[in-house]
C-alpha positions in Angstrom: -0.2 0.0 -0.2 1.7 3.1 -0.6 1.4 6.1 1.5 1.1 9.8 0.6 2.4 12.4 2.7 2.5 16.1 1.6 5.7 18.5 2.7 4.8 22.3 2.3 7.1 25.0 1.9 8.8 27.5 4.9 9.5 31.1 5.9 10.7 32.3 3.0 8.4 30.8 0.9 5.9 33.9 0.4 5.8 36.6 -2.3 3.2 39.2 -2.3 0.8 37.9 -4.4 0.9 34.2 -3.6 -1.8 31.9 -4.8 -4.4 35.0 -5.3 -5.5 33.6 -9.0 -6.8 30.9 -6.5 -8.2 33.7 -5.0 -10.3 36.0 -7.9 -11.6 32.1 -9.3 -12.3 30.5 -6.5 -14.9 31.3 -4.2 -13.7 29.0 -1.3 -10.6 30.3 -1.3 -12.6 33.3 -0.5 -13.8 31.6 2.4 -10.9 29.9 4.0 -9.1 33.7 3.3 -12.2 35.5 5.2 -11.4 32.4 7.8 -8.2 33.4 8.7 -9.0 37.2 8.6 -11.6 36.6 11.0 -9.3 34.3 13.2 -6.9 36.7 13.3 -8.6 39.9 13.5 -6.4 40.9 10.8 -6.4 41.1 7.0 -4.5 38.2 6.2 -5.7 38.5 3.0 -4.5 41.8 2.3 -1.5 41.6 3.3 -0.7 38.3 1.1 -2.1 40.0 -2.1 -0.5 43.8 -1.7 1.7 43.8 1.5 4.2 45.4 1.9 6.3 42.9 1.8 8.5 43.3 4.9 5.2 43.1 6.8 4.9 40.1 5.1 8.6 38.8 5.9 7.7 38.9 9.7 7.2 35.9 10.8 4.2 36.5 13.3 2.5 37.6 9.6 4.6 34.7 6.9 3.6 31.9 9.3 -0.2 32.2 8.8 0.0 33.6 5.5 2.2 30.5 4.3 -0.5 27.6 6.6 -3.3 29.9 4.8 -1.5 29.5 1.3 -0.7 26.0 1.4 -4.2 24.9 2.7 -5.5 26.9 0.1 -3.6 24.8 -2.6 -4.5 21.6 -1.6 -8.3 22.5 -1.4 -8.2 23.8 -4.4 -7.2 21.0 -5.8 -9.2 19.0 -4.3 -12.0 21.0 -6.0 -10.6 21.1 -9.2 -9.8 17.2 -9.0 -11.0 15.5 -6.2 -8.8 12.7 -7.5 -5.2 14.3 -9.0 -4.1 14.5 -5.4 -4.7 11.2 -3.0 -5.6 11.5 1.4 -2.5 12.3 2.5 -1.5 9.4 5.4 1.5 12.5 6.7 1.2 16.0 6.4 4.6 18.7 7.7 5.7 22.1 7.0 9.2 22.4 5.9 11.2 24.8 8.4 9.0 26.8 9.7 6.2 26.2 7.4 4.1 24.1 10.4 
């Protein structure tokens, strides 16, 4: 039996504008970002899509941004093609990308 693991990128891979194309084209992605914005008490979506980059690089912002971006990518892939990605047995974040 094949076991699958997904490893998500860590701090340093964030960039202003990341996953904006998914946000613009998928209501489910908008909902995920809205949940993140509400939970964090600030507009993570605005920070991710508009910056400033120096603020996005701060660990306190980069961590939730990367987690949200990774989750968005996983959910979008599943939504587009439910068989494209097998269910993972393990997930992990690289560096601080937990």
